[in-house]
C-alpha positions as CSV (number, residue, x, y, z in Angstrom):
1,X,-57.0,-3.2,9.3
2,X,-56.4,-5.2,6.1
3,X,-58.7,-4.6,3.2
4,X,-60.9,-7.4,1.7
5,X,-58.4,-7.8,-1.1
6,X,-55.4,-8.2,1.3
7,X,-57.3,-10.9,3.0
8,X,-57.9,-12.6,-0.3
9,X,-54.1,-12.4,-1.1
10,X,-53.3,-14.0,2.3
11,X,-55.6,-16.9,1.5
12,X,-54.3,-17.6,-2.1
13,X,-50.7,-17.1,-1.1
14,X,-48.4,-14.1,-1.6
15,X,-45.2,-15.9,-2.1
16,X,-46.3,-19.1,-3.9
17,X,-45.4,-21.0,-7.1
18,X,-47.5,-18.5,-9.2
19,X,-45.5,-15.5,-8.1
20,X,-42.2,-17.2,-8.5
21,X,-43.0,-18.5,-12.0
22,X,-44.3,-15.0,-13.0
23,X,-41.1,-13.4,-11.7
24,X,-38.9,-15.8,-13.6
25,X,-40.7,-15.3,-16.9
26,X,-41.3,-11.5,-16.7
27,X,-39.1,-10.0,-14.0
28,X,-36.0,-12.0,-15.1
29,X,-36.2,-13.4,-18.7
30,X,-38.3,-10.5,-20.1
31,X,-36.4,-8.0,-18.0
32,X,-33.2,-9.2,-19.6
33,X,-34.4,-9.2,-23.2
34,X,-36.5,-6.1,-23.2
35,X,-33.7,-3.5,-22.6
36,X,-31.7,-5.0,-25.4
37,X,-34.2,-3.7,-27.9
38,X,-35.3,-0.6,-25.9
39,X,-31.7,0.6,-25.3
40,X,-30.0,-0.6,-28.5
41,X,-29.9,3.0,-29.8
42,X,-27.1,3.8,-27.3
43,X,-24.6,1.6,-29.2
44,X,-26.2,2.0,-32.7
45,X,-25.6,5.8,-32.5
46,X,-22.0,5.7,-31.3
47,X,-19.7,8.2,-33.0
48,X,-16.5,6.2,-33.6
49,X,-13.0,7.9,-33.9
50,X,-12.6,9.4,-37.3
51,X,-10.7,11.9,-39.4
52,X,-10.5,13.2,-42.9
53,X,-9.7,10.7,-45.6
54,X,-6.4,11.8,-47.3
55,X,-6.0,10.4,-50.8
56,X,-2.8,9.9,-52.8
57,X,-0.4,8.7,-50.2
58,X,3.0,7.9,-51.8
59,X,4.4,4.4,-51.2
60,X,7.6,5.7,-49.6
61,X,5.7,7.8,-47.0
62,X,4.3,6.3,-43.8
63,X,0.7,6.6,-42.8
64,X,1.5,8.8,-39.8
65,X,3.8,11.1,-41.7
66,X,1.2,11.6,-44.5
67,X,-1.4,12.6,-41.8
68,X,1.1,15.0,-40.2
69,X,1.5,16.7,-43.6
70,X,-2.2,16.9,-44.4
71,X,-4.2,17.0,-41.1
72,X,-3.9,19.7,-38.5
73,X,-2.9,18.8,-34.9
74,X,-3.8,20.2,-31.5
75,X,-2.8,19.7,-27.9
76,X,-5.6,18.7,-25.5
77,X,-6.0,19.7,-21.8
78,X,-3.8,16.9,-20.7
79,X,-1.0,18.0,-23.0
80,X,-1.4,15.2,-25.5
81,X,-1.0,15.9,-29.3
82,X,-4.0,14.7,-31.4
83,X,-5.0,14.8,-35.0
84,X,-8.0,17.0,-35.8
85,X,-11.1,14.9,-36.5
86,X,-12.9,17.3,-38.8
87,X,-10.4,19.4,-40.7
88,X,-7.8,19.0,-43.5
89,X,-5.3,21.4,-45.0
90,X,-6.3,22.8,-48.3
91,X,-2.7,23.0,-49.6
92,X,-0.1,22.7,-46.9
93,X,2.7,23.7,-49.3
94,X,1.3,27.2,-49.8
95,X,-0.7,28.0,-46.6
96,X,-2.1,26.6,-43.3
97,X,-5.7,27.2,-44.4
98,X,-8.0,24.3,-43.6
99,X,-11.4,23.1,-44.7
100,X,-14.0,20.5,-43.6
101,X,-13.5,16.9,-44.7
102,X,-14.8,15.8,-48.1
103,X,-14.7,12.2,-47.0
104,X,-14.1,10.5,-43.7
105,X,-12.0,7.6,-42.6
106,X,-13.5,5.6,-39.6
107,X,-11.7,3.5,-37.1
108,X,-13.2,0.0,-37.6
109,X,-11.4,-1.6,-34.7
110,X,-14.6,-2.3,-32.8
111,X,-17.5,-1.1,-34.9
112,X,-17.9,-2.2,-38.5
113,X,-20.7,0.3,-39.0
114,X,-22.9,2.5,-36.8
115,X,-25.7,4.8,-37.9
116,X,-23.5,7.9,-37.8
117,X,-20.7,6.2,-39.8
118,X,-23.2,5.1,-42.4
119,X,-24.6,8.6,-42.9
120,X,-21.5,10.6,-42.0
121,X,-23.3,12.2,-39.0
122,X,-20.0,13.5,-37.5
123,X,-18.3,16.8,-37.0
124,X,-20.8,19.6,-37.9
125,X,-23.5,16.9,-38.3
126,X,-22.8,15.2,-34.9
127,X,-25.6,17.2,-33.4
128,X,-27.9,14.9,-35.4
129,X,-27.0,12.2,-32.9
130,X,-27.9,14.4,-29.9
131,X,-31.1,15.4,-31.7
132,X,-32.1,11.7,-32.2
133,X,-31.6,11.0,-28.5
134,X,-33.4,14.1,-27.5
135,X,-36.4,13.4,-29.8
136,X,-36.6,9.8,-28.4
137,X,-36.6,11.2,-24.9
138,X,-39.3,13.8,-25.7
139,X,-41.3,10.9,-27.2
140,X,-40.8,9.0,-23.9
141,X,-41.9,12.1,-22.0
142,X,-45.2,12.5,-23.8
143,X,-45.8,8.7,-23.9
144,X,-45.2,8.5,-20.1
145,X,-48.2,10.7,-19.5
146,X,-50.4,8.8,-22.0
147,X,-49.4,5.3,-20.8
148,X,-49.6,6.2,-17.1
149,X,-53.2,7.2,-17.6
150,X,-53.7,4.2,-20.0
151,X,-52.3,1.7,-17.4
152,X,-54.4,3.0,-14.6
153,X,-57.6,3.4,-16.7
154,X,-57.5,0.3,-19.0
155,X,-55.2,-2.0,-17.0
156,X,-51.7,-3.2,-16.7
157,X,-52.2,-6.0,-19.3
158,X,-53.2,-3.7,-22.2
159,X,-50.4,-1.3,-21.3
160,X,-47.9,-4.2,-21.5
161,X,-49.2,-5.5,-24.9
162,X,-49.4,-2.1,-26.6
163,X,-46.0,-1.1,-25.3
164,X,-44.3,-4.2,-26.7
165,X,-46.0,-3.9,-30.0
166,X,-44.9,-0.2,-30.4
167,X,-41.3,-1.1,-29.5
168,X,-41.2,-3.8,-32.3
169,X,-42.9,-1.6,-34.8
170,X,-40.7,1.4,-34.1
171,X,-37.4,-0.4,-34.3
172,X,-38.5,-2.0,-37.6
173,X,-39.2,1.4,-39.1
174,X,-35.8,2.7,-38.0
175,X,-34.1,-0.4,-39.4
176,X,-35.8,0.0,-42.8
177,X,-35.2,3.8,-43.0
178,X,-31.6,4.0,-41.7
179,X,-30.5,6.5,-44.4
180,X,-33.4,8.9,-43.7
181,X,-32.9,11.1,-40.7
182,X,-36.6,12.0,-40.5
183,X,-37.9,8.4,-40.8
184,X,-35.2,7.1,-38.5
185,X,-36.3,9.6,-35.8
186,X,-40.0,8.7,-36.4
187,X,-39.2,5.0,-35.8
188,X,-37.2,5.8,-32.6
189,X,-40.1,8.0,-31.2
190,X,-42.7,5.2,-31.9
191,X,-40.4,2.6,-30.2
192,X,-39.9,4.6,-27.0
193,X,-43.3,6.3,-26.9
194,X,-44.7,3.9,-24.3
195,X,-41.6,4.6,-22.1
196,X,-41.0,1.8,-19.6
197,X,-44.6,0.7,-19.5
198,X,-44.0,-2.8,-20.7
199,X,-41.5,-3.8,-18.0
200,X,-43.1,-1.6,-15.3
201,X,-46.6,-3.1,-16.0
202,X,-45.4,-6.6,-15.3
203,X,-43.5,-5.5,-12.2
204,X,-46.5,-3.6,-10.8
205,X,-48.7,-6.8,-11.4
206,X,-46.1,-8.8,-9.5
207,X,-45.8,-6.3,-6.6
208,X,-49.6,-6.0,-6.3
209,X,-49.8,-9.8,-5.9
210,X,-46.9,-10.1,-3.4
211,X,-46.3,-9.5,0.3
212,X,-44.5,-6.4,1.5
213,X,-41.4,-8.5,2.2
214,X,-41.4,-9.9,-1.3
215,X,-41.7,-6.5,-3.1
216,X,-38.1,-5.5,-2.5
217,X,-37.0,-8.9,-3.9
218,X,-39.2,-8.4,-7.0
219,X,-37.7,-4.9,-7.6
220,X,-34.2,-6.2,-7.1
221,X,-34.8,-9.1,-9.6
222,X,-36.1,-6.8,-12.3
223,X,-33.3,-4.2,-11.9
224,X,-30.5,-6.9,-11.8
225,X,-32.0,-8.5,-14.9
226,X,-32.1,-5.2,-16.6
227,X,-28.3,-4.8,-16.0
228,X,-27.6,-8.4,-17.3
229,X,-29.6,-7.5,-20.4
230,X,-27.5,-4.3,-20.9
231,X,-24.3,-6.3,-20.6
232,X,-25.5,-8.9,-23.1
233,X,-26.5,-6.1,-25.5
234,X,-22.9,-4.9,-25.6
235,X,-21.7,-8.5,-26.3
236,X,-24.2,-8.8,-29.1
237,X,-22.8,-5.7,-30.9
238,X,-19.3,-6.9,-30.3
239,X,-20.2,-10.1,-32.0
240,X,-22.3,-8.7,-34.9
241,X,-20.3,-5.4,-35.4
242,X,-23.0,-3.9,-37.7
243,X,-25.9,-1.8,-36.4
244,X,-28.5,-3.3,-38.7
245,X,-27.9,-6.9,-37.8
246,X,-27.7,-5.8,-34.1
247,X,-31.1,-4.1,-34.5
248,X,-32.6,-7.2,-36.0
249,X,-31.2,-9.6,-33.4
250,X,-32.3,-7.5,-30.4
251,X,-35.7,-6.7,-31.7
252,X,-36.6,-10.2,-32.8
253,X,-36.1,-11.3,-29.2
254,X,-39.3,-9.4,-28.2
255,X,-41.5,-11.2,-30.7
256,X,-42.2,-14.4,-28.6
257,X,-43.4,-12.3,-25.7
258,X,-45.7,-10.3,-28.1
259,X,-47.1,-13.5,-29.6
260,X,-47.9,-15.0,-26.2
261,X,-49.0,-11.8,-24.7
262,X,-52.6,-13.1,-24.5
263,X,-51.4,-15.3,-21.6
264,X,-50.6,-12.3,-19.5
265,X,-52.9,-11.9,-16.5
266,X,-54.5,-8.6,-15.4
267,X,-53.7,-7.3,-11.9
268,X,-56.5,-8.6,-9.6
269,X,-55.9,-5.6,-7.3
270,X,-56.5,-3.2,-10.2
271,X,-59.6,-5.1,-11.3
272,X,-61.0,-4.9,-7.7
273,X,-60.2,-1.2,-7.4
274,X,-62.0,-0.6,-10.7
275,X,-65.1,-2.5,-9.7
276,X,-64.5,-5.5,-12.0
277,X,-65.0,-8.0,-9.1
278,X,-65.9,-11.0,-11.2
279,X,-62.8,-10.9,-13.3
280,X,-60.8,-10.2,-10.1
281,X,-62.2,-13.4,-8.5
282,X,-61.4,-15.4,-11.7
283,X,-57.7,-14.4,-11.6
284,X,-57.5,-14.9,-7.8
285,X,-58.8,-18.5,-8.2
286,X,-56.3,-19.1,-11.0
287,X,-53.5,-18.0,-8.7
288,X,-54.8,-20.0,-5.8
289,X,-54.9,-23.1,-8.0
290,X,-51.3,-22.6,-9.0
291,X,-50.3,-22.1,-5.4
292,X,-52.3,-25.1,-4.2
293,X,-54.4,-22.8,-2.0
294,X,-58.1,-22.0,-1.9
295,X,-60.1,-18.7,-1.9
296,X,-62.7,-19.0,0.8
297,X,-66.3,-18.6,-0.1
298,X,-66.7,-15.8,2.5
299,X,-63.8,-13.8,1.1
300,X,-65.0,-14.4,-2.5
301,X,-68.5,-13.0,-1.6
302,X,-66.8,-10.0,0.1
303,X,-64.8,-9.3,-3.0
304,X,-68.0,-9.4,-5.1
305,X,-70.0,-7.2,-2.7
306,X,-67.6,-4.9,-0.9
307,X,-66.9,-1.6,-2.7
308,X,-63.3,-0.4,-2.7
309,X,-62.7,2.9,-1.0
310,X,-61.5,4.8,-4.1
311,X,-63.6,5.6,-7.1
312,X,-62.6,6.6,-10.6
313,X,-63.3,10.3,-10.1
314,X,-60.2,10.6,-7.9
315,X,-57.8,9.0,-10.4
316,X,-55.3,10.8,-12.6
317,X,-52.2,13.0,-12.5
318,X,-54.1,15.8,-10.7
319,X,-54.5,13.4,-7.8
320,X,-50.7,13.3,-7.4
321,X,-50.8,17.0,-6.4
322,X,-54.0,16.9,-4.3
323,X,-52.9,18.3,-0.9
324,X,-49.7,20.0,0.2
325,X,-47.9,17.0,1.6
326,X,-48.7,14.7,-1.4
327,X,-47.8,17.6,-3.8
328,X,-44.5,18.1,-2.0
329,X,-43.6,14.4,-2.1
330,X,-44.5,14.2,-5.8
331,X,-42.4,17.3,-6.6
332,X,-39.3,16.0,-4.7
333,X,-39.6,12.6,-6.4
334,X,-39.7,14.3,-9.8
335,X,-36.6,16.2,-9.0
336,X,-35.0,12.9,-7.9
337,X,-36.0,11.3,-11.3
338,X,-34.5,14.2,-13.3
339,X,-31.2,14.2,-11.4
340,X,-30.6,10.5,-11.5
341,X,-31.7,10.2,-15.2
342,X,-29.3,12.9,-16.4
343,X,-26.4,11.2,-14.5
344,X,-27.2,7.7,-15.7
345,X,-27.8,8.6,-19.4
346,X,-24.5,10.5,-19.7
347,X,-22.6,7.6,-18.1
348,X,-24.1,5.1,-20.6
349,X,-23.4,7.3,-23.6
350,X,-19.8,7.8,-22.6
351,X,-19.2,4.0,-22.1
352,X,-20.2,3.1,-25.7
353,X,-18.0,6.0,-27.0
354,X,-14.8,4.9,-25.1
355,X,-11.8,5.2,-27.5
356,X,-8.9,4.1,-25.3
357,X,-10.0,0.5,-24.9
358,X,-12.6,-2.0,-25.8
359,X,-15.9,-0.1,-25.6
360,X,-18.0,-3.3,-25.4
361,X,-16.1,-4.6,-22.4
362,X,-16.3,-1.2,-20.8
363,X,-20.1,-1.2,-21.3
364,X,-20.2,-4.8,-20.0
365,X,-18.2,-4.0,-16.8
366,X,-20.4,-1.0,-16.1
367,X,-23.6,-3.1,-16.6
368,X,-22.2,-5.8,-14.3
369,X,-21.4,-3.1,-11.7
370,X,-25.1,-2.3,-11.7
371,X,-26.0,-5.8,-10.3
372,X,-24.2,-5.4,-7.0
373,X,-25.5,-1.8,-7.0
374,X,-29.1,-3.0,-6.7
375,X,-28.3,-5.5,-4.0
376,X,-26.3,-2.9,-2.1
377,X,-29.1,-0.5,-2.4
378,X,-31.6,-3.1,-1.3
379,X,-29.4,-4.0,1.7
380,X,-28.8,-0.4,2.7
381,X,-32.4,0.7,2.2
382,X,-33.5,-1.9,4.7
383,X,-31.0,-0.8,7.3
384,X,-30.3,2.9,7.0
385,X,-33.5,3.7,5.2
386,X,-34.6,4.6,1.7
387,X,-33.8,8.4,2.1
388,X,-30.3,7.9,3.5
389,X,-29.4,5.4,0.7
390,X,-30.6,7.9,-1.9
391,X,-28.5,10.7,-0.4
392,X,-25.5,8.4,-0.3
393,X,-25.9,7.5,-4.0
394,X,-26.0,11.2,-5.1
395,X,-23.1,12.1,-2.8
396,X,-20.8,9.3,-4.2
397,X,-21.8,10.4,-7.7
398,X,-20.9,14.0,-7.0
399,X,-17.5,13.0,-5.7
400,X,-16.8,10.9,-8.8
401,X,-17.8,13.7,-11.2
402,X,-15.4,16.0,-9.4
403,X,-12.5,13.5,-9.7
404,X,-13.3,13.0,-13.4
405,X,-13.2,16.7,-14.0
406,X,-9.8,17.0,-12.3
407,X,-8.6,13.9,-14.3
408,X,-9.3,15.6,-17.6
409,X,-6.7,18.4,-16.9
410,X,-4.2,16.1,-15.2
411,X,-1.0,14.9,-16.9
412,X,-0.2,12.4,-14.2
413,X,0.3,9.0,-15.9
414,X,-1.4,7.0,-13.1
415,X,-4.4,9.3,-12.9
416,X,-4.7,9.3,-16.7
417,X,-4.5,5.5,-17.0
418,X,-7.5,3.9,-18.8
419,X,-8.1,1.6,-15.8
420,X,-8.3,4.5,-13.4
421,X,-10.9,6.2,-15.7
422,X,-12.9,2.9,-16.0
423,X,-12.9,2.4,-12.2
424,X,-14.2,5.9,-11.6
425,X,-16.9,5.6,-14.2
426,X,-18.0,2.1,-12.8
427,X,-18.3,3.6,-9.3
428,X,-20.4,6.4,-10.7
429,X,-22.7,4.0,-12.5
430,X,-23.0,1.9,-9.5
431,X,-24.1,4.9,-7.4
432,X,-26.6,5.9,-10.1
433,X,-28.0,2.4,-10.1
434,X,-28.5,2.7,-6.3
435,X,-30.4,5.9,-7.0
436,X,-32.6,4.3,-9.6
437,X,-33.5,1.5,-7.2
438,X,-34.4,4.0,-4.4
439,X,-36.6,6.2,-6.6
440,X,-38.5,3.2,-7.8
441,X,-39.1,2.0,-4.2
442,X,-40.2,5.5,-3.2
443,X,-42.6,5.6,-6.2
444,X,-44.2,2.3,-5.2
445,X,-44.4,3.1,-1.4
446,X,-45.5,6.7,-1.5
447,X,-48.5,6.1,-3.8
448,X,-51.6,3.9,-3.3
449,X,-52.8,1.4,-5.9
450,X,-55.3,3.8,-7.6
451,X,-52.6,6.3,-8.7
452,X,-49.4,4.1,-8.5
453,X,-48.9,3.7,-12.3
454,X,-49.8,7.3,-12.9
455,X,-47.1,8.2,-10.3
456,X,-44.6,5.9,-12.0
457,X,-45.4,7.2,-15.4
458,X,-45.1,10.9,-14.3
459,X,-41.7,9.9,-12.9
460,X,-40.8,8.4,-16.2
461,X,-42.0,11.6,-17.9
462,X,-39.6,13.7,-15.9
463,X,-36.9,11.0,-16.2
464,X,-37.3,11.3,-20.0
465,X,-37.0,15.1,-19.8
466,X,-33.8,14.7,-17.9
467,X,-32.5,12.1,-20.3
468,X,-33.4,14.5,-23.2
469,X,-30.9,17.0,-21.7
470,X,-28.2,14.3,-21.3
471,X,-27.1,14.1,-25.0
472,X,-26.5,17.8,-25.1
473,X,-24.5,17.7,-21.8
474,X,-22.5,14.8,-23.4
475,X,-22.1,16.8,-26.6
476,X,-20.6,19.7,-24.6
477,X,-18.1,17.5,-23.0
478,X,-17.3,15.7,-26.3
479,X,-17.0,18.7,-28.6
480,X,-16.6,21.9,-26.5
481,X,-14.7,21.2,-23.2
482,X,-14.0,17.7,-21.8
483,X,-14.5,19.0,-18.2
484,X,-17.8,20.7,-18.8
485,X,-20.0,17.6,-18.5
486,X,-18.5,16.6,-15.1
487,X,-18.9,20.1,-13.7
488,X,-22.6,20.2,-14.7
489,X,-23.3,16.7,-13.4
490,X,-21.7,17.6,-10.0
491,X,-24.2,20.4,-9.6
492,X,-27.0,18.0,-10.7
493,X,-25.9,15.5,-8.0
494,X,-25.9,18.1,-5.3
495,X,-29.5,19.0,-6.2
496,X,-30.3,15.3,-6.0
497,X,-28.9,15.2,-2.4
498,X,-31.1,18.1,-1.3
499,X,-34.3,16.8,-2.9
500,X,-33.8,13.3,-1.3
501,X,-33.2,14.8,2.1
502,X,-36.6,16.5,2.0
503,X,-38.5,13.2,1.2
504,X,-40.2,11.3,4.1
505,X,-38.7,8.0,5.1
506,X,-40.9,4.9,4.2
507,X,-38.9,2.1,5.8
508,X,-41.1,0.2,8.4
509,X,-43.9,2.7,8.0
510,X,-47.6,1.9,7.3
511,X,-47.8,2.8,3.7
512,X,-50.8,4.7,2.1
513,X,-53.7,2.6,0.8
514,X,-55.9,5.5,-0.4
515,X,-55.3,9.0,-1.7
516,X,-56.4,10.4,1.7
517,X,-53.6,8.4,3.3
518,X,-51.1,9.6,0.7
519,X,-52.1,13.2,1.4
520,X,-50.9,13.0,5.0
521,X,-48.1,10.5,4.7
522,X,-44.8,12.0,6.0
523,X,-46.6,15.0,7.3
524,X,-45.6,14.3,10.9
525,X,-42.4,12.3,10.3
526,X,-38.9,13.6,10.5
527,X,-37.7,15.3,7.4
528,X,-35.3,18.1,6.6
529,X,-36.4,21.7,6.0
530,X,-34.2,24.5,4.6
531,X,-33.9,27.3,7.1
532,X,-32.2,30.7,6.9
533,X,-29.5,31.3,9.4
534,X,-27.6,34.5,10.3
535,X,-23.8,34.6,10.7
536,X,-21.9,37.1,12.7
537,X,-21.4,39.3,9.7
538,X,-25.2,39.2,8.9
539,X,-24.7,37.2,5.7
540,X,-27.6,34.7,5.2
541,X,-26.7,31.0,5.1
542,X,-29.1,28.2,4.1
543,X,-29.0,25.1,6.3
544,X,-31.0,21.9,6.4
545,X,-32.5,21.1,9.8
546,X,-34.6,18.1,11.0
547,X,-38.1,18.7,12.0
C-alpha cells in the first residue's frame, strides 16, 4: 500500500514540468560544471615528461647527441631505449657515475605549466603528487561520514549549499598557495571534504520527487552529464595550458550556483519523514503549481496529521548494519565501491599522463566513452538485472587489465601501437562507468529514504578510501614496474565480481520503504553463496552456488 506521501506525489505529478526543469538545471547543467572544479586536480597534478637540464651544448653538436653524452639511457620491458628522467652523468669523460638533476627540462608540448613542473615535484619528489591525491581522498573519506549524517539530519538543501561553498573556498586556497605543499594540500582537503554531497543532494531530491520509472532516467542524466563535464575539463586545459588559469576558469563556473543556491528546494519527502509537515506541504504545492496539478485537501490533511513510520532514533550509520541481511548488503556494496573506485581513479590518472599522444584528446575520448557506458548500463540493468550488469562490468575490466599487463612486455608493433593502448583503456573506462552506475542504483534501491543519504555517504567514504590507494598503485606502475598496476587491478576486479554476485537483485522487486523492510530485503531471494567442495584428491575448492 502506498504511503500518504506517495499519494501526494501522484496528485502533484511525478514526471511534470517541475521535475524536468529541475533535472535540466541541476542534473544536466550543474552536473556538467561541478566535476570541472571538483576533478581539476587530476590534470593540474600531471607529471609531464622531463629530464635533467644539460647546460653548455656546443653549436656543432645536436640536441640528441648532447643528451647521449650527458644523460644515462636504459632499455624498458618492451625493448625500447629511453633517456633517464632523473639522472645525469657527473663527468662522463672520467667515469659513469651519476647524480640527481640540479635543474629539470620539461616537455611543454601539451602543458605550459602544471603544479609539479612549477615546484619540481618530480623524480624523488614525485611522491608528493601521490600524497596530495591521497590526502584529498582521506579528506573525502572523513567528509563523507560528516556530510552523510549532515544531509539526513539537516536536509539535502543545506548539504548542497555547504558543499558548494567549501569547493569554491578550497580551490581558491590552493590557487593562492600553489608554491606551498602544506597550504596546497589544505586547500585540496577543504574542497573535497564534502565529497560528492553537492551533486548527490540534488540527485536525491530529484529521485525522491520522481516515479520509479523516472529514477533510472535521472541517474543516467546525471552520470552522462558528469562525463561531458570531464571531457570539457580536458579541453579547457588544452586551451589554457596553465594550471592556475585552469583552476580559475573551472572554479568560477560554480559561483552562479552558489549565489542562487537560496532558490534550491528541500526534499519534501525528507521534510515529511522528519516531521516538518507544513514545510513539506508548502513545497508540494509549489511543485503542483508548476506541474499545473493540485494537491487535494484530503491528502494535505493526511500529510499534516499522519506520522511517518520512521523516527529520528533509527537514523544514522549504525542503522545500515542493523540486522544480518542489511549488514551483509551494506558490506558487499562497500566492497563494490572500493573496487570500482580504485579501477576508475587509476584509469583517469593514466589518461592525463599519456606521453605518446595528445593527453587531452585521450582524456576526452575516455570521458566520451563514459556516456554510452551509462546508457548501456541502464539498458542492461533493466534487462539482465543490476547484479548481472555489475558482474559484467568487473569481468570486462579484469580482462582489459590482463591485456594491458601483457602489452607492457610485448614488442609487437601492432600490440604496442598507441591506438591499441587507447582502445583498451577506453573499454576499461567504459566498464568502470557501468560499475559506477550500478552501485549508485544499488545504493538508492537497497536503502529506504530515512538512511539513503547516509548509505550513499558511507559508500562515498569507502570509495574515497579506495581512491586514496589508487595514486600509490599508479605510482608503482609509473616508477617501479609498468605491469604492476595492471596485475593489482586485475585482482581488485575479481574481488568486485565476487562481491557483486553476493548482492540481491533489485530489478522489478518491491523496494524497502522502512529500515525493517531493508533488514529483510533479499533474504529470501536468489543470491550466490560460497561453498566448500571436495575434489577427488581431497583438496578443498571454493565455488559459488545459487540459493
